[in-house]
C-alpha angles and dihedrals in degrees: 000000000000091000090052091052091049089050091051092050091051091051096046092051092054098039095103097042131089126291094257093062091046090054091049090051091049089052091048091049091054091049090053091049092049092047091051094049091046091052091050090049094052094043095050103032093093097042115114095226091065141248103260100078096047090049092049090048091049092049091049090045088058098040107044097048090044091055092049094045092046092050090052090046092052092047091050092047093049090053091051095240112148097196 
């Protein structure tokens, strides 16, 4: 969830800037997501309980907060609120 919040903060800071900076932020967000999933993979690959559940949890931990934060961001942007 922390990675999703960091991604949201990066996006909200660059929301009013040009398209080039938005693309750079999108690329950075994907790098953070990949780094997080890779870290989960390497931490849990030798655990007896398996790798599938931690990876599913990590993916859901990235996806669900991102959906909620994006929905709030869109609602705020559509209302014209810059906070």
